[in-house]
C-alpha positions, -999 to 999 in steps of 0.1 A, spaced: 371 451 -926 370 442 -891 372 410 -880 337 397 -858 363 383 -836 378 416 -828 349 426 -807 363 422 -772 330 419 -758 327 385 -777 363 367 -776 384 381 -749 421 369 -744 417 343 -718 444 339 -692 469 312 -694 472 285 -670 501 287 -641 515 256 -656 516 266 -693 530 299 -683 557 282 -667 564 261 -699 569 292 -720 591 307 -695 611 277 -695 617 274 -733 623 311 -736 648 310 -706 685 312 -719 702 310 -681 729 282 -680 716 269 -650 679 270 -653 657 242 -637 620 232 -644 606 212 -618 569 223 -625 565 204 -657 546 171 -648 568 145 -668 592 124 -658 632 133 -668 662 111 -665 693 120 -648 707 140 -680 672 163 -675 661 142 -707 626 129 -717 627 90 -713 612 66 -740 607 37 -722 626 6 -740 597 -16 -740 577 11 -754 601 19 -782 601 -23 -788 566 -23 -797 563 7 -816 591 -5 -839 570 -35 -844 540 -20 -851 558 0 -878 565 -34 -893 532 -48 -891 516 -49 -925 483 -58 -913 478 -30 -890 457 0 -909 441 31 -896 406 26 -897 383 42 -870 385 27 -839 350 16 -822 334 51 -802 344 32 -771 379 25 -781 399 -6 -788 387 -34 -768 422 -48 -759 431 -19 -743 402 -13 -725 402 -48 -711 439 -48 -703 434 -13 -686 406 -22 -663 424 -51 -651 457 -35 -644 440 -11 -620 416 -37 -603 431 -72 -611 424 -97 -638 404 -116 -609 386 -90 -595 350 -101 -588 337 -69 -607 353 -85 -637 345 -119 -633 310 -110 -626 307 -89 -657 301 -57 -638 328 -34 -650 331 -13 -682 359 5 -699 358 37 -722 388 49 -737 392 85 -733 418 115 -743 441 109 -713 433 111 -676 417 145 -684 390 127 -708 385 105 -683 373 128 -658 354 150 -681 336 122 -696 328 112 -658 319 146 -653 295 151 -686 277 115 -675 270 123 -642 256 159 -650 236 146 -678 222 117 -664 218 123 -628 214 159 -629 243 165 -603 257 198 -600 283 194 -568 317 178 -565 337 181 -538 378 181 -547 409 181 -520 422 214 -512 448 214 -528 441 194 -559 453 191 -596 449 225 -611 423 209 -638 397 193 -617 377 223 -605 377 237 -643 365 201 -658 338 201 -640 332 237 -640 330 234 -681 308 201 -674 282 223 -661 287 219 -622 276 250 -604 290 240 -573 328 232 -569 331 223 -531 367 219 -514 377 193 -482 405 202 -463 436 177 -472 466 197 -468 482 206 -434 504 235 -439 514 237 -402 525 197 -399 532 195 -435 511 163 -443 474 153 -446 447 170 -427 425 140 -417 410 153 -390 398 184 -413 392 159 -441 368 137 -425 347 169 -413 343 183 -444 332 152 -460 308 146 -430 293 179 -443 292 171 -479 258 170 -495 242 137 -501 250 122 -535 273 146 -544 307 134 -564 341 132 -547 370 130 -566 396 110 -546 434 106 -559 440 68 -561 477 72 -553 503 95 -551 482 131 -543 489 157 -567 498 183 -558 514 173 -526 525 137 -525 509 125 -493 483 97 -492 460 88 -465 470 55 -446 447 23 -453 436 26 -420 421 63 -428 412 53 -461 387 28 -442 370 57 -422 369 78 -456 349 49 -473 328 49 -440 322 84 -442 316 84 -483 291 54 -477 270 71 -450 268 103 -470 259 84 -502 289 102 -520 297 92 -555 336 83 -559 355 94 -589 390 82 -583 417 102 -605 447 72 -615 477 92 -630 504 73 -609 498 39 -610 535 22 -604 551 59 -596 545 56 -557 572 30 -550 574 11 -585 548 -15 -569 515 -16 -598 496 -40 -569 503 -15 -540 493 15 -563 460 -1 -567 451 -11 -535 429 17 -523 408 13 -556 406 -27 -548 396 -18 -512 368 7 -526 353 -19 -551 358 -50 -524 336 -28 -502 308 -26 -527 310 8 -539 299 17 -576 325 44 -588 345 57 -618 384 54 -624 402 76 -642 432 61 -658 462 80 -675 492 62 -693 510 92 -698 533 88 -670 536 48 -664 540 44 -700 559 77 -713 532 83 -736 525 120 -729 514 132 -763 493 99 -774 466 114 -749 457 75 -735 434 70 -709 408 45 -696 378 55 -680 370 25 -655 332 21 -645 324 -5 -616 284 -11 -611 270 -36 -583 248 -52 -613 259 -63 -647 223 -54 -664 231 -14 -659 263 -18 -681 248 -15 -714 229 14 -707 259 33 -691 285 23 -720 257 37 -745 251 70 -726 291 73 -724 295 64 -761 270 93 -771 290 118 -751 325 104 -763 308 107 -799 302 144 -795 335 152 -778 363 134 -797 345 110 -821 366 83 -818 400 79 -801 433 73 -813 453 39 -820 487 40 -815 491 46 -776 465 26 -769 477 -4 -790 515 -3 -776 499 -4 -738 475 -33 -749 502 -50 -766 525 -44 -737 498 -57 -707 491 -87 -730 521 -101 -733 533 -119 -702 574 -110 -711 568 -77 -723 548 -66 -691 576 -78 -671 603 -55 -686 576 -29 -686 575 -30 -647 610 -33 -644 613 0 -661 583 14 -644 605 7 -613 634 24 -628 614 58 -630 600 48 -595 632 43 -579 654 75 -593 626 99 -579 630 82 -545 662 86 -551 660 118 -560 641 125 -528 668 109 -505 693 134 -522 672 165 -520 670 153 -481 701 148 -474 712 181 -490 690 204 -470 698 181 -435 739 189 -447 732 225 -456 715 235 -425 685 251 -445 659 261 -420 630 240 -412 618 206 -412 623 187 -443 611 147 -431 579 152 -452 603 148 -484 610 116 -475 574 109 -462 556 121 -497 555 96 -527 551 96 -566 564 123 -587 556 155 -567 566 173 -537 547 197 -518 581 216 -503 563 238 -477 575 268 -495 553 299 -495 545 316 -529 569 346 -520 596 321 -513 586 301 -545 589 335 -565 624 339 -554 631 305 -569 618 314 -603 626 351 -604 661 354 -592 674 317 -594 655 306 -626 643 272 -607 607 268 -622 583 256 -600 546 264 -589 538 290 -566 520 268 -539 556 254 -534 550 217 -557 577 204 -574 584 175 -597 608 152 -582 618 140 -614 630 176 -627 661 170 -598 693 158 -609 722 148 -594 739 176 -611 712 203 -602 702 192 -569 729 216 -551 719 245 -572 680 238 -565 691 232 -524 710 265 -521 681 283 -539 662 270 -514 680 283 -491 682 316 -502 645 320 -508 638 308 -471 666 333 -457 651 363 -478 616 353 -470 614 336 -436 585 319 -424 572 315 -388 584 280 -382 615 282 -400 
């Protein structure tokens, strides 16, 4: 008897995402020199995942705590986590917190935060247009499409010729944006380019967003990863709050706590007045109830415990700095090797970029050579994860880049 699912007009095989396909290929590849620069996760210099020591300490304590149980959390999530997460991004003395103009909703990672924000805007305001940077994180467009947005528009961001932010193009596109639309902004360490606007440029962006009455949704997945400074990495969001914007911030704790599979996130909501918070929270809870019912406890408890204990917090900050510093060291080492080996092109942008990712400037053809010939796995748009580089594989990667450029030279090379 045939299955009802066998009718291809009803259930078709969906296309695999590029990142998922890369993960599969890396896992299946037996080449002794393979290098995974596609995965968006921190790796040690041995190329291994790292469980932060402070996270492990808290997990051991939780395992021994006989008072903990497995009851459902409230729909909005663990209160201690929501409070601590919001204070981390805004600063505990932020007027939005002191004046009760803030709410935090625990979500399923940064993706869950973006999706909850999109669903809320669609259901409660009839929003239909969102602007994303070109390029942006691969899931931004898809999340908003599935939330019912019919118009996914792009604003220019990457200047492929000068290997930096196309600020004039960015401004021009936002100045033409549909009034009242949502605009996704990367809070720090832009994914995939690793290039952020300067604070002066952010001021101009804020002016345009205010003039066009756009609604800012900040995606904050890398607080602490830009330079190891949590406060510095929050300055853009805090600036917008200081300017009086109402906004959403989708926070992820996958990277800075290494809690990738725990899906720990917080959607931080900042308003102008406290009286609208109960309505917003109730509508957020209705949406969350239909998508994931309630969130999980373990990862949120880990984060809340560390952020709530001054001694733990200081140790954790040092461990975040350890990750950030290793990434910066690999940037410098890769830059030095590229120069030493006289690889064609200008590589100053490698040092100017920040955070986990780097937009190398390699073309799709050159990236294919990296993957197909050298088993150096990366996205075709040229993005690599700097944490995938190690002192043992950086020479191999640089040699592969040299070969890729030699076989497919670019006009600037």
